[in-house]
N, C-alpha and C positions, 0 to 999 in steps of 0.2 A: 681618890687615891693620891696620897702625898708622896712625892719623890725627893730623896736626898741621897747624895752619893750614889751607890748602885742598888741599894735596897731601901725598904721602908724604914723610916726612923721616927721616933716620937717627937716630932717638931711641930711648931705652930706655922701653918702656911702663911707666907708673906705675899704671895702673888697668886692670882687666879688665872688659869689659862683654859679656854674653852675652844674646842675644835673637834676634828675627826681624826681617827687614827690613820686614815688614808691621805691626810694632808701633809705634803712635803714641807710646807712652811711651818706647820705646827711641830713637826718632828725636829726641824732645825732649832726652833726655840727651846723645846724640851731638852734636846741634846746639849745646847749651850748652857742652860740653867743647871742641869745635872752635873756637867763636867766642871762648872764653876762653883759647885757647892751651894747653890741658891735654892732654898726650899720653895715649893710651889704646890698648888692644888690643881690637878688635871681633871677636867670634865670632858668626857667624850659624848658628844650630843647623840651619837647613835645608841648609847647605853642609857640615855635618860628615860626614866619611867614617866608615864603620863601623870601630870599634876606636880612634878618636881618644880620647886621654886628656886629661881636663880636670883642673884642680887638685883635690887631695883634698878631699872633702866637697861637691863640686858635683854636684847632681842636676838633670837637665834635666826639669822638669815644666812644662807650660803655665801652670799656676796660679802658678808662681814667677817667670815671666819678666816683665820683664827682670831678670837677675841682675847685680849689680855687686860686684866684689871690690876693696876699697880698698887703697891701698899698704900699710897696716898689717895687712892680712889680714882686716879686717872684711868680712863678707858681708851684702849687702842683697838680700833676695829676698821679694817683688818690690821693685825699687828705684824710687824717685821722684826727680825732678830735685832737689827740696828736700833729700832725704836725702843725695844724692850731693854737693851743694854744701856741706852742713854737714859731711859726713865728710871733705871735702878742706880744711876750715878756711876756706872762702870766704864763710861767713856770720858777720858780726861785728856787735856792738851798737854804737850810737853812743857815742863816748868822752866827749861833752860833754852837759851838761844843756841847753844852748842854743847855737845857732850864729848868726853874723851873717847867713848865707845858706844856704838849702837849695835844691838844684837837683833837679828831677824829670826824669830822663832823662839818659843818658850818650852821646847821639849827638854829632855835630860841634858843635852849639850848646851843649849842656850841658857838654861837655869844655872848650870854649873858655872858657865862663864860669868853670869851675872853675880853669883855669890862671890867668886874669887876676885872679880874686878872691883866690886864695891867694897869688899873687905880690905882691899889693898889701896883704896883711896881714889879709884877712878870714877868719874861721873859717868853713869851708865843708864841707858834706856833700852827696854826690850819691847819689840813689836810682836804681837801675837793675834792671829786672826780669830781664834776660837777660845781656847782655854789653856792654861799652863799644863804641861805634861805631854803634849803631842800625842802620837800613837800610843806611847807608853802609858799615858794618862788614862786610856780606855781599858787597860788591862786589869782584870778583876783581881788577880793575885800573881805576884812575881815571887816564886819560891826559890830561885837560884841566885838571888842578889846577895852579895857579900854582907854579912853582919846582921841578917834578918833570918834566923833559922826557922821561924814560923811563917815566913813570907810577909810581904807587904803589898797592898794594892797599889796599882799605878796611880790612882787618884790621890791616895794618901801621900805617896812619895812626892808627887808633883806639888801638892798643897804645902807640904813641909818645906820643899825647896823654894817655892815662891815666897812663902812667909819669911824664910831665911834671907832671901835676896832683898826683899823690901825692908827687912829689919836693918840691913846694912846701908840702905839708901837707894836701891835700884828702883826705877820707875818702869811699870809694866803697862803698856798701852794695849788694851783689849779691843776685840770686835773690829779690828781693822787689819788689813794685810798690806804688805809691801807691794807696790806696783811698778816702781821705777827707782833706780839708783843712778845718780849722776855725780861725777867728780866735780868738786868745786875748789876754790882757792885753798881752803884750810884742810880739806879732806874729802868728805862725801856727803851728799844730800839724799836722804831716802824719802820718797813720796809715798804716802799711805792712800788707801782706797777712798778715804773721805776728803782728800786734798791736803791733809796735814803734812808739813815738811819738817823733817828731823835732820839736823846737821850734826855731824860727828867727825872727829879726827881720824878714827879708825872704825872698822866695821867687821862683824863676824856673821857669816851666813850659817845659821844652825836651824834651817827651816825644815830639815828632815825629808820625809817622803810622804806621798799620798797613795791611797790604795789604787792598784792597777785596775783599770776598767775591764769588766767582763763583756766580751763581744757576743751579745745575744740579742736577736731582734726583739724590739719592744721593751727592753729593759729600762730605757730612759723614762718611759711613761709611768713606770711603777716605782721610781725612786721615792722613798719616803712613804710609799703606800704598800709596804710589805717587803720592799727590797732596800737593803742598806749596805753601804760600804763601811767596813769596820765592824766592831762588836756591838755598836748601838747600846751603850750603857743605860740610856733612858728607857729602853724597850724591855728590860729584864722582867719587870712585874707584869707588863702587858702581854708577855708570852705564857702566862699561866694557863696550863691545860691545852696548849696549842701544839701544832706541828711545826718544828723549826728545822731549817736546812742551813748548814754552815759549809761554805766552800773554802778549801785551803788545807795545806798540809804542814804549815809552820806552827810555831808556838802561839801566835795570835789566834789562829783558828782553833787550836786545841783549847786554849783558855776560854774562848767564847763558847765552845761546845760544853765544857764543864760548867760554866756559869749558867747557861740557859737550861741545862739538864735539871737544875734545881727547881725550875718553874714549869717547863714545858712537859707536855705529855710524852713526847719523844723528840729526839734530836738525831738528824742524819748528817754525818760528816762526810763530805765528798772530797776525795783526794785523787789528783791526777796520777801520782806515782804508784808504784807497785806495793809499797809498804810504808806504814806511818813512821816507823822508827828511823827511816833514812833522813827525815827532815824535821823531826820534832823531838824535844827533850824527853828523856826517859821517864821522868816523873809525871809528865803529862800523858804519855802513852799509858802508863799504869793507871792513872786516874780515869781515863776514858775506858779502859778495859774493864774496870771495876764498876762502872756506871751501867745499871741495868737498862736504862732508857736511851742509851747512845748507840747508834748503829754506824759503823764505819764502812764506807764503800770505796775501795781503792780502784785505781784504773778507771775512774769515772769523771765525767764532766757535764756541766749544764749546757744544754743545747737549745732549750726553749722554755718559755714561761706561759702559764695559763692564768688569765685574770683579766677582767674588764673593769679598770679603775682601781682594782685592789687585787693583790696576789692571792691565788687560791691553789696553785700547783706549779711544780717544777719538772721539766722534761730532762731526764738524766740518760746519758748514752755511755755505753761501754767503749773505751778507747780502742780496744782490740777488735771486738766483734761488731761494734756499732749497734748493739741491741739497745732499744729505747724503752724507758719506763717512765710513767707519770706518777710522781710522788705528790700526795697532798701536802701543801705547805701554806702556813699562815704568814711565815716570815722567812726571808732569805738573807743571810749575812755573808758578805763576800770579803774574804781575808786572803788575797792571793798575791801578796808581795806588793812592792811599791815602785813608783816612779818619782824621781827627785822633784821637790818643790823649789823651783828656782825663779818664781815670779819676780820680776824686777832685776834679775841678774843678767839676762840675755842682752838687754838694751845697753848695759854698762860695758859690754865687751868682755865679760868673763869667759874664759875658756872652759869647755866641758868635754867629756869623753863622748863616745858614740851613743851612750845611754842617757846623756844629759847631766851626769854627775860632775860637780865642779872639780877641776884639776888644781892640785896644790903641790908645793915643793918642787922636787926634781921633775915631776910629771909635767909641770908647766913648760919645761924646756925640751923634754924628750918624748912625750907621749906619742906612741905609734910612729916614732921616727920623724915626727913633724916638729920643727923648731917653733917654740912659742915666742910671743911678743913680750919681752921682759925689758923694762926701760932702765934698770939700775945696773951698776957694775957688780954689785954683790949678787950672790945666788938667792933665789926665793927662799924664805924661811920655810920650815917643814909643813906648816898648815896654811901658808900664804898663797893666794891665787896669783894670777898674772897681773893684778893691780896691786901695787905696793900699799900695804896697810889694810887690805881686805882679806880676811881669812875665812876658811870654811872648817866646820867641825861637825862630827856626827854623821848620820846616815846620808846627808846630801853630798858628802865628799867622796870623790873617786877613791876606791881602795879601802874604805872604812870597814870596820868590823861591825856588823849589824847586831849589836848587843847594847843594852842599856848602860852597863858599866863602862863599856868602851867609849860610848858617846860622852859620858860624864868626864872620863879621863881626857878626851880630846878638848872638851870645853874648858877644862882647867888649864891644859897645855896652851891653848890658844891665847889665854890671857897673858901668860908669860911672854909669848911672842908679841903681843900688843905692846907690852912695856918696852920691848926691844925696838919696835917701830917708833913709838913715841920719843924714845931717847934719841933716835936718829934725827927726828924732826927738830928736837931741841938743840942738837949740835949744828944744824944747818944755819 
């Protein structure tokens, strides 16, 4: 089965990946390749028929899985995401000793910042742990985005934005995350997970949010083995004819349910609230209602899992009566809101609200009645954190509107404020 984007496409495989569907490591690699638009051939050893011939030199041993054969013939066994990314030439070093602007996160806000900054002449580098697009990049179809009456997939929107940013000269450093931010003489130094140091005069945190964890016993043991946070775009075709459960009542959960209904035998959407329309866009509610193989259970939550090494069922409880039901499930996709991704921010002394979201603007000085530590005579700029020259945009920011278009607008606005800060430095 060849995977590209979210569906099968007539492409020539450039990479061979061999493993089991229950392998979390194999899932991470598939998800990385899919979201970055890299075609590959996936071989599940559990589906191999007797006598199937694999490329010469490939031995199927559990300790070697997952196995990756790169386009140049290099074999990685067992393969890691970092090794695969490096082998495909997707890991590069910063080309400059210092940048005008470093952006943490390549979601809608970060990519918008990169496009506007580079188009206006600022040297810019973007740090992204997985793939351009963030959570929006996993969305199968955004139908309420301005200017696209027929909708656009999150993957396509992210790909276009990343191409646009690199066209203007932005550098995007993939497969590495920010782990530490430190003030330095000229501005700030961002340390990446592989030890790479990135120096910049200003910084924008556009790192977004990650899926909130579901507190269910045993769930960690099944991650990547039938349990996934987010919509799992690389798993769409693998859900053909299966039983799928999606948890969540927002647009991300609704979009996932609609996507998987095209492949799965049935999809069950579990919603804590009393009605779907209170938390989901109307167009998605209508699509779900018209799908014959989607069942919506409101007032329900997951309280247990059934599976030994691989998911086979989900225990669902009614929030009112506590009645429990065991649903057969081959895959569980959890889309229940997010927590801010602020790795590298806490050690720098950036102020957050009680939920961990970065404070900006007037909130730096007055949030919850607590005076903030602000070192300059002027007031913080609207998207500026308590560190001068460090800004926050998009979902990671306290008070932000959790919409793709709003994140893009904040990303663009942040660049205008970066210019203001750079002008201040030039006047000093």
